[in-house]
N, C-alpha and C positions, 0 to 999 in steps of 0.2 A: 081672597082669590089672587093667584099669581098674575103679575103683569107680563103678558106673553112677550111683548116687544121692547120692554125697557132695556134689557141687556143688549139688544141689537142696536138701539138708539145710542146707548152709551159707547158702543164700539164705533158707531158712525161719527160721533163727536170726537173721539180720540184719534181716529184715522184722518178726519178732516183737519184737525190741528197739526198732525204730523205732515200731512200734505202741504199745509200752509207754510211750514218750515222749509220744505223743499222749494216752494215757489219763492219765498223771500231770499233763500240762498242763491237761487238762479239769477236773481236780479243783479248780482255782482259779477256774473259771467257773460260771455258773448252768447247771444241767443240766435240759434240757427232757425230761420223762418222759412216755411213753405206754405203753399196755398192749397185750398180744397176746391170748393164749388165756384169761387170767383177770386179775383185779385185782392179782394178785401176780406176774404174768409181765410184767416190765418191759422196756422198750427205750428207749434214749436216742439222740440224734443221734450221740453218740460211738461207740456200737455200730455204727451204719450207716457212719460215716466210716472207722472202723478196718477193717471188712470190705472196703470198697471200696479202701482203701489196699493191703491185702494182695493182693486179686484183681488189681488193675491192675498191681502190681509183678510178680506172677507171670506174668500174660499177656504182659508185655513180654519176659520172659526165657524163658518156656516156653509158647509160644502154643498148643500142642496139648493141654495139660493141662486136666483137668476140675475142677469145684469142687462141693462141698456146703458151703454157708455158712448159719449160723443165720438171719441176717436175709434172705438171698436166699430161703430156703425159706419164711420167714414172709410174704414178699412174693408167694408163689405159685409159685416155681420147684420143680420136682420134686426129691425127695430119692432119688436112684437111684445106687447104688454099682455101677459096671461093672468090667470088666477093665482099663480104661484108667487111666493115672496120674491120681490124684484127690486134690486138697487138701481136707481136711475141717476147716473153720474155725469156731471160736467166738471172735469178736473180743473179747468181754468175757465171760468165764465168771465169774459173780458180779456181775451187773448191779445187783442190789439192794444188795450190798455197796458197789459203786461209787457208787450214788446217795447212800448214807449215809456215804461215806468210811470204811467199815469195811475194815480193811487187808488183805483177802485178795481180790485181783482178778487174773485171769489172762488172757493171750492163749494160746489153745490151737490148735495146728496139727498135725493128723495127715496123713500122706501114705500113700495106699494104692495098691498095684499088684496086679492080679489078685485084688482083694477082700481083700488082706492088708496090714496096716499095716507099712510098711517103716521109717518113722521117726516119732518124736513129739517135739514141742517144746512145752513149757509154760513160759511166762514169767510168774512172779509179779511183777507190775509194781512194786508198792509195796515189796516186800521186796528187789527186784533179784536174784531167784533165777532162773536159767535152767536148767530141767530138760530134759534131752535123752536120747534113746535111739535106737539103730540096731539093727535086727533082727540078732541074733547077735553084737553088739559091745558090749553092756552099756548101763547107764544111769548118768547123771551129773547132778550139780548144780553149776553153776559150775565144771565141769571135774573135780570130785571124784567118784569112783565111789560109786554107791548100792548098798546091800544091805538087804534086808528083815530084819525082826526074826526071831530064832530061836525066839521064844516059841511053845509048843504048848499052853499051858493057857489056856482061854478066860477063867478068872477072874482072870488076870493081864494081860489084854489091854485095849487101847483100841480101840473100834470107832467108826468114823465113819459117819454117815448124814445124809441131808437129807429134808425133807418134800415136795419137789417143788412144782410150780406148779398142779397139778390140785386143784380143790376139790369134785370129785364126791364126794358123801357116802359111797358104797361104797368108793371108793379111800381116802378119808381114814380111814374105819373100819379098813381093813386095815393102813394105815400105822401107826396107833396100836396095833393088836394086835401087830404085829411089834415095835414099840418097847417095849411092855410086856413081851413075852417076853424080849427082850434085857436089859432092865433087871432082870428077875427071875432071871437066871442067878446061880448061887452065887458068893459073894464069898470071896476068900482070907481065912481066919481065922474064918469063920462056919460053922455046921453046914449041911450041904446041905439045901436046901428040898425039900419034897415037890412034885415037878413036876406031879403031878396036881391039887394044891390051888392052887398058886401060879403056874402058867403058863397063859396063855390058849390054849386049843386051838380048832381050827376049829369044833368042835361046841358051843361055849359061846355061841351066837348071842344068846340072850335076855339073858344076863348082860351081854354086850358092849353091846347096844343100850341097856340100862338105864344103864350107865356113860356111854355117849356122850351120852345125853340129859342126865345129871347134869352133864356137862362144860360144857354150854351155860349153866348157871346160874352166878351169881356165885360165884367161888371153886371152881368145879366141877372144875378140873383135878386136884384131889386125888383125885377118884373114879377117875381113870385108874390110880392106884397103890394103891388100897385093896386090902388083902389081900396086898400084896407085902412079904414079910419081908426081902428081900435087894436093896433098891434100891441101885444102884451109881452111881458117878461116872464110869463108864468110857465113856459115849457122848458123842461130840464131833461137831462139824460146822463146817467152815470157811466154809460158804456157797457153795462152788464144788466141783463134782465133780472137776475137774482137779487142784486143790490137794489135796483129800482123797486122791486116788490117789497123788499125789506124796509125801504124808506116809506112806502105806503103803510106798512104794518106799524111803523114807528110813529106815524102821524106827521112826518116831515113833508110828505106829499099826499095829495088827495087821490091820485089815480095814476095808473100806468097802463098804456095800451101799446100793442104792437101786433103786426101781421108779419109772419116769416120766422118767428122764433121756433125752437124745437122743444120737445118734451123734457129734455135734460136741462134746458134753460129755466123752466118754470115749475117743474114738479115739486121741488122743495119749497120754493117761494110761494106757491099757490096755497099751501097749507098754512104757512106762516101768516099770510094775509088773512085767511078766513078765521084762524084761531085768535087773531088780534081784533076780530070783530068786523072785518071787511067782507066784501062780496066779490065773486068771480063771475064773469059773464063773457059770452062770445061777442065779437064785434058787431054782430047783427042783433044782439039782445037776447039770444037763446042761452041754453045751458052751456057751460064750459066743457070743451072736449080737448083734453091735453094733447091728443095726437093731431089736432086740426091745424096747429101752428098759428092760432089766433087767440088773443086774450085781451080782456079788460080786467084789471084788478083795481078796485076802488074802495074808498072808505064806506060808501053806502050806495044804495040803488039809485038815489036821486042823481048823484054825480055820474054814476056809470051809464045810466040811461041818457043823460044829456050828451055824453061823449059818443054814444051809439049814433045819435042824430048827425054827428059831424064826420063820421068815418066813411070814406069811399072804400067799401070792402071788396076784397078779392080772396080767392082761395088758392094758396100755394099747394103743391103736392103734399099730401099727408105724410106724417112720419111713418105710419104703418102701411103705406101703399106698397104693393109689390114692386120690386125693381124693374126698370124698363128693360125689355128684351133688346139685346144687341143685334 
């Protein structure tokens, strides 16, 4: 029986590699930077050029396919996932990294049919690592099989996260509440902490507000960790959702969580994680919804459900929400 999508995936790998060459070449040039939703939501001419390179290449070979692209959506195109074959593209995942030559920058291409991701390609351009996955056929890095970690103890785990581009005060508060909760988890070799004393709960609003106000003063970030007896070194972030998820798939990290990402950030990586034996979950423990802008990707359900307990969840506007009326 013919493999319907293998030639499509082969083209995705080829165009991702070509896009990576463009990204690497641009690092030697001046990078003109503009902003989108906030002062930390950056876009460069290279983002736009790479997305157009991918779209034009695909249109020539697969003219009936649809697209969801980060820069196209930013320019006003609808972000709608249909039953039709759809390429979900982040031309440069880690634009801030790219602007500063920080060495984790990825081209991310997910391919969806009937609203299900059939393959994912994440090319870590500066590392020259090509992560790929086909539904039901496993996940690979440069052709070598990937397998998630077998770790089931949260205190022995590395957890990846990012802070997102929203600077809405309520969202930022909840992001830091979640971070403090994760940082406060027990550490191997230390006595367990009293979770009622040392973990921020949703009911501790007044104390949280006092801490957040203190953080704005010089040296105030220490207030975030005040009263935390088990500060860990286990939280990491590559600055790109796609690479964070590939690190989970590779067994280098046990989990990645974030609220505020977009479908183009996680479409490819989500399949790479699941095909490497990992699990995907909403931050409240339900099924993953790629348009919800919320995700936990973990090596197993035990770790994922433990992280769910620590997250102060909120719901950013969905990727497929209709545009606000002017």
